[in-house]
C-alpha positions as CSV (number, residue, x, y, z in Angstrom):
1,M,-24.5,-4.4,-3.4
2,S,-21.9,-5.6,-0.7
3,T,-18.2,-5.5,-1.4
4,K,-16.8,-9.1,-1.9
5,L,-13.6,-10.0,-0.2
6,V,-11.3,-13.1,-0.1
7,I,-8.6,-14.0,2.3
8,V,-5.5,-16.1,1.4
9,D,-3.4,-17.3,4.3
10,D,-1.9,-20.6,5.1
11,H,-2.8,-20.3,8.8
12,A,-6.3,-21.4,9.4
13,M,-6.6,-19.7,12.8
14,Y,-5.7,-16.3,11.2
15,R,-8.3,-16.7,8.6
16,V,-11.0,-17.7,11.2
17,G,-10.1,-14.6,13.3
18,A,-10.0,-12.2,10.3
19,V,-13.4,-13.5,9.1
20,A,-15.0,-12.9,12.6
21,M,-13.3,-9.4,12.8
22,L,-14.6,-8.3,9.4
23,R,-18.1,-9.5,10.1
24,T,-18.1,-7.4,13.3
25,E,-16.2,-4.3,12.1
26,M,-17.2,-4.2,8.5
27,P,-20.7,-5.6,8.0
28,E,-20.8,-4.0,4.5
29,I,-18.0,-6.5,3.5
30,E,-19.1,-9.9,2.4
31,V,-16.2,-12.5,2.9
32,V,-16.9,-14.8,-0.1
33,G,-14.0,-17.2,0.5
34,D,-10.9,-17.9,2.6
35,F,-8.2,-20.1,1.2
36,G,-5.1,-21.8,2.5
37,S,-3.1,-21.3,-0.7
38,G,-2.7,-19.1,-3.7
39,Q,-3.7,-22.0,-6.0
40,A,-6.9,-22.6,-4.2
41,L,-7.9,-19.0,-4.8
42,I,-6.9,-19.2,-8.5
43,D,-9.0,-22.4,-8.9
44,A,-12.0,-20.6,-7.3
45,L,-11.6,-17.5,-9.5
46,Q,-11.3,-19.6,-12.6
47,G,-14.4,-21.4,-11.5
48,G,-16.4,-18.2,-11.4
49,L,-15.8,-16.7,-8.0
50,E,-15.8,-12.9,-8.0
51,A,-14.1,-10.6,-5.5
52,D,-13.4,-6.8,-5.2
53,V,-10.5,-7.2,-2.8
54,A,-8.0,-9.9,-1.8
55,L,-6.1,-10.1,1.5
56,V,-3.0,-12.0,0.7
57,D,-0.3,-13.3,3.1
58,V,3.1,-12.4,1.8
59,V,4.9,-15.6,3.0
60,M,3.2,-19.0,2.1
61,P,4.5,-22.4,1.1
62,G,4.3,-23.3,-2.5
63,M,3.1,-20.1,-4.4
64,S,4.2,-17.2,-2.4
65,G,1.9,-14.2,-1.7
66,V,4.1,-12.1,-4.0
67,Q,3.7,-14.6,-6.8
68,L,-0.1,-14.8,-6.3
69,A,-0.3,-10.9,-6.2
70,G,1.6,-10.7,-9.5
71,Y,-0.9,-13.2,-11.1
72,L,-3.9,-11.3,-9.7
73,L,-2.7,-7.9,-10.9
74,K,-2.2,-9.3,-14.3
75,N,-5.3,-11.4,-14.7
76,Y,-7.8,-9.5,-12.4
77,P,-6.8,-5.8,-12.7
78,D,-10.0,-4.6,-11.1
79,M,-9.3,-6.5,-7.9
80,A,-7.7,-4.5,-5.1
81,I,-4.7,-6.5,-3.6
82,L,-3.9,-5.9,0.1
83,M,-0.9,-7.8,1.3
84,I,-0.6,-8.8,5.0
85,S,2.4,-10.1,6.9
86,S,3.6,-10.6,10.5
87,E,6.7,-8.7,9.6
88,A,7.3,-5.3,8.2
89,T,10.7,-4.8,6.6
90,P,12.1,-2.4,4.1
91,D,12.8,-5.1,1.6
92,I,9.1,-6.4,1.8
93,A,7.7,-3.0,1.5
94,T,9.7,-1.9,-1.4
95,E,9.2,-5.2,-3.3
96,L,5.5,-4.9,-2.9
97,I,5.5,-1.2,-3.9
98,E,7.5,-2.0,-7.1
99,L,5.1,-4.9,-7.8
100,G,2.1,-2.5,-7.8
101,V,-0.1,-4.0,-5.1
102,H,-2.6,-1.6,-3.6
103,G,-1.6,-1.9,0.0
104,Y,0.3,-3.6,2.8
105,T,-0.4,-3.9,6.5
106,N,0.9,-5.9,9.4
107,K,-1.1,-8.8,10.8
108,T,-0.3,-7.8,14.3
109,A,-1.6,-4.2,13.9
110,P,-4.7,-3.0,15.6
111,K,-8.0,-4.1,13.9
112,E,-8.6,-0.4,13.1
113,D,-5.5,-0.4,10.8
114,M,-6.9,-3.3,8.8
115,V,-10.3,-1.7,8.5
116,M,-8.7,1.5,7.3
117,A,-6.5,-0.4,4.9
118,I,-9.4,-2.2,3.3
119,R,-11.4,1.0,3.0
120,T,-8.5,3.0,1.6
121,V,-7.7,0.5,-1.2
122,L,-11.4,0.2,-2.1
123,Q,-11.4,3.9,-2.6
124,G,-8.6,3.6,-5.1
125,E,-5.8,4.9,-2.9
126,T,-2.8,2.9,-1.7
127,Y,-2.1,2.0,1.9
128,F,1.1,0.9,3.3
129,G,0.6,1.5,7.0
130,R,2.0,4.0,9.4
131,R,5.5,2.6,9.1
132,L,6.0,3.4,5.5
133,P,8.1,6.6,5.9
134,D,10.4,4.6,8.3
135,L,10.7,1.7,5.9
136,I,11.4,3.9,3.0
137,Y,13.9,5.9,5.0
138,E,15.7,2.7,6.0
139,T,15.9,1.6,2.4
140,Y,17.1,5.1,1.4
141,M,19.9,5.0,3.9
142,A,21.0,1.5,2.8
143,Q,21.0,2.6,-0.9
144,R,22.9,5.7,-0.1
145,E,25.6,3.7,1.6
146,A,25.8,1.3,-1.3
147,A,26.0,4.2,-3.7
148,K,29.1,5.4,-2.1
149,H,30.8,2.3,-3.2
150,Q,29.0,1.5,-6.4
151,H,28.8,5.0,-7.8
152,H,25.1,4.8,-8.9
153,K,22.2,7.2,-8.5
154,L,19.9,6.7,-5.6
155,F,16.7,7.9,-7.2
156,S,15.6,9.3,-10.5
157,K,15.9,13.1,-10.5
158,P,12.9,15.3,-11.1
159,K,12.5,16.8,-14.6
160,A,13.3,20.3,-13.3
161,S,14.1,22.2,-10.1
162,V,10.9,22.5,-8.2
163,E,9.8,24.9,-5.5
164,F,6.8,24.1,-3.3
165,S,4.4,26.6,-1.7
166,P,3.9,26.4,2.2
167,R,0.6,24.8,1.6
168,E,2.1,22.2,-0.8
169,L,4.7,21.4,1.8
170,E,2.1,20.8,4.4
171,V,0.4,18.3,2.0
172,I,3.7,16.6,1.3
173,K,4.5,16.2,5.0
174,L,1.1,14.7,5.8
175,L,1.0,12.4,2.8
176,C,4.6,11.2,3.5
177,S,3.7,10.6,7.2
178,G,1.4,7.8,6.1
179,K,-1.9,9.6,6.1
180,T,-4.4,9.1,3.4
181,V,-5.9,11.7,1.1
182,A,-9.0,11.7,3.3
183,E,-7.1,12.2,6.5
184,T,-4.9,14.9,5.0
185,A,-8.0,16.7,3.7
186,E,-9.7,16.5,7.1
187,Q,-6.6,17.9,9.0
188,L,-6.1,20.7,6.6
189,N,-9.9,21.4,6.3
190,Y,-9.8,20.9,2.5
191,S,-11.9,18.7,0.3
192,M,-10.5,15.4,-0.9
193,R,-10.6,16.6,-4.5
194,T,-8.4,19.6,-3.5
195,I,-5.8,17.3,-1.9
196,E,-6.0,14.9,-4.9
197,N,-5.3,18.0,-7.2
198,Y,-2.4,19.1,-5.0
199,K,-0.9,15.6,-5.2
200,S,-1.4,15.1,-8.9
201,E,0.1,18.5,-9.7
202,M,3.1,18.0,-7.5
203,L,3.8,14.5,-9.0
204,K,3.4,15.9,-12.5
205,R,5.9,18.8,-11.9
206,L,8.4,16.3,-10.5
207,G,7.8,13.8,-13.3
208,Y,6.9,11.1,-10.7
209,K,3.9,8.7,-10.5
210,S,3.6,7.7,-6.9
211,V,3.7,9.1,-3.3
212,V,6.6,6.7,-2.6
213,E,8.7,8.6,-5.2
214,L,7.5,11.8,-3.7
215,L,8.6,10.6,-0.2
216,R,12.0,9.6,-1.5
217,Y,12.5,13.0,-3.0
218,A,11.3,14.8,0.2
219,L,13.8,12.8,2.2
220,Q,16.6,13.4,-0.3
221,Q,15.9,17.2,-0.4
222,G,15.4,17.4,3.4
223,L,11.8,18.6,3.1
224,I,10.8,16.1,5.8
225,R,12.4,14.3,8.7
226,V,11.7,10.8,9.7
């Protein structure tokens, strides 16, 4: 059974190009609809349309992509939501991460990035592009500057002091550089299950839930450099 995908973007030319690219690069994907607005997709879904993944433009007139993503996450929890935008900013990235979408990639990125993003979210992982460390670092620095004046904490502290083994540090550095679990496993010559276990165990020890929190902690502790 093919994977069903929908595209939501108010620019018709982008939708046409994206459909053509997906048919060429990902023949296993069936584009079951492309829509010029969030409401058009909602109407189609309520009419019985089914989709496994949605590509959603962040900025659209009327219902924004962020509003649409929130609706889809609440009402269609099994659908993977991959946000797309022509701009990548710290504010956009952190807002989407906090919202809980499955991924975010730049419209102007190479087609290989889009293919990787779709495959990654369909595997149950998150994908926020190669610039995620830079974006989080920029946000971190801005929050640190604000904290000097507002006297608030930057990030939640881990439950206890944590020390990582050399191998765990390698995993942290690769995951925080934007690599997926699969890419990290390949580079370290480990199985994906092993890397998933490393990730889960480190997050559990820190009391965190996501790689984004792990990245923030690693920056704060000087474990990685961006």
